[in-house]
N, C-alpha and C positions, 0 to 999 in steps of 0.2 A: 471460561465463564462459569459462574456458579448458577444454580437453578434460581427460578423466580416463582413467586406466587401472585395470584390476583385476588384482591379482597375489596370489600366496600371501603370507600374513602371515609376518613374521619376529619374533624375540623383541624386536627393537628397536621393534616396533610396539605392544607390549602397553600401554604407558602411553597411547598415542594411542587405542587401542581403548577403554580405560577412560574417557578424556576424552570420547569420542563417547557412551559409555553413560550417563555421569553426568546429563546433563539429562533423559534419559528415566526414570532412576531417581527423580529429584526430582519428576517429573510423575506418578510411580506407574504408569507404563506398562510398564516393564521392571524386573525384579528386579536388584539390584546383584550384582556378582561380586567375589570376593576376588582380589587381584593374583595370588596363587599359582595360583588356578583358571584364570585366563587364560593364565598361562605354561604350565601343564600341558596346556592344550588348544590352544595357538597353532597347531599343525599342522592343526587343523580350520578355521581362519579364512582368509578371503581379505579383502583390503582394497582399497578404491577410493582412488586417490591423484591429486591435481591439484597440480602445481607443488610437489611434495615434502610436501604436507599431506594427512593422512588425511581423507577426506570421507565415508567409509562403510565398513561392514564387515558380515560375515555368516559364520556357521559351519555346517559340515555335520557332524553327529554321527551315527555309525553306531549303530543301535539293535538291528538283527537282520540276518540274512544277506541279506535283500532290502529292508530298511527303514532309512531315515535320516531325520533331522530337520534342517530349516533352523532355526537358532536365532541369537539375538543379531543380527538383521538391523537395521542402523541406518544412516541417512543423515543427515548434518548438515543443520540447518534451511536453510542457504544453498543446499544442493544438492538439496533436495526438488524433484521434478517435472522433473528433468534427465536421467532415464534411469539414474541410479546404482543404485537399488534393483533395477531390472530386470536390469542388467548383472551385479550380484552374484548374483542368483538364477540367472541363466543359467550363470554360472561354477560355482556350487555344483551345479547339475543335471549339468553336464558331469563334475564330479568324482565325483558319485554314480554316473553311468553307468560311469566308469572303474573304480570300486570293485566294480561288479557289482550295484548296487542297482537295484531296479525300482519302488520307491515312496518318496515323500517326504512327510513329515508336517510340519505347522507349527501352532503355537498362536499366534493373532494377533487383534488388533483390526482389522487392515487387510484385511478380507474381500474388498473389491472389487479391491485390488491383486493378491491371490493368485488370485482367481477369474479375472482376465484372463490369468493365467499357467497356467491349467488345473487349479488346485486346486479341490476341492469339499468342503463341510462333511461331516463323518462322524458316525456314531452311536457307540455305546459299544463294540461288539465288532467289531474289524477284523482280528484275528488269531485263529487257532484256539486251542482250549483248551490244548494242549500248549505252544505258544509263549507264551501268556499266563502260564502257570505259570512258565516259565523267566524271562520278563521281570519278573515280580514280585520276583525275587531281586536285581534291579539296585538299587544305592544311588542311581542318578542320578535327580534330581527331574524331568528332562525325560521320562524313561521313565514315571514315575508320572503325569505330566500326560497323556501319550499314552494310558495305561491308564485315565485318568479316575478315579484313586483318590481317596477321600474326603479324605485328609490334605492334598492339594494344592489342594483346591477354593478356599480363600481366595486362592491365587496365580492362579487361572484365571478369576475372576469377570469376566464381560463379554467374555472371549476366545472365539474360535471355533476348534475343532479341525478342521483341514483336511488332505486327503490328495490326492496327485497320483500317477497311474500314469505312469511314464516310458516 
């Protein structure tokens, strides 16, 4: 295998991000995304690239003044276990710190991967009541998953909600 680099995503990467996502959607591990949704959030993404080909991606979504979510973390099958996922998470953590975030959330089946990176499973209430009330107003499904709301339970079955203090 050649080496890879991690960089901010560009609009020209959107179709490649969707191509990385599709096999995981087919396996019912990740939810699909509309093309427009990825274009609207492309600035949240970083991509891993090897020889001009996207081999991984991940996004950092700000949820609150101190809280962000790592979402859509994907590594192509051929590049699994080559450090791509770890490098993407490291870059997203760096981006989170630059934004002033102090905590990162993820919803994942890959508990061991995230545990090795300092994440720990969380219970139901990890923000105070006032913040919870404000976050309830968000239309973002990821925020609903973080809050563990009933209407997203079918999306989260088998996943573990995890948090890391940066």
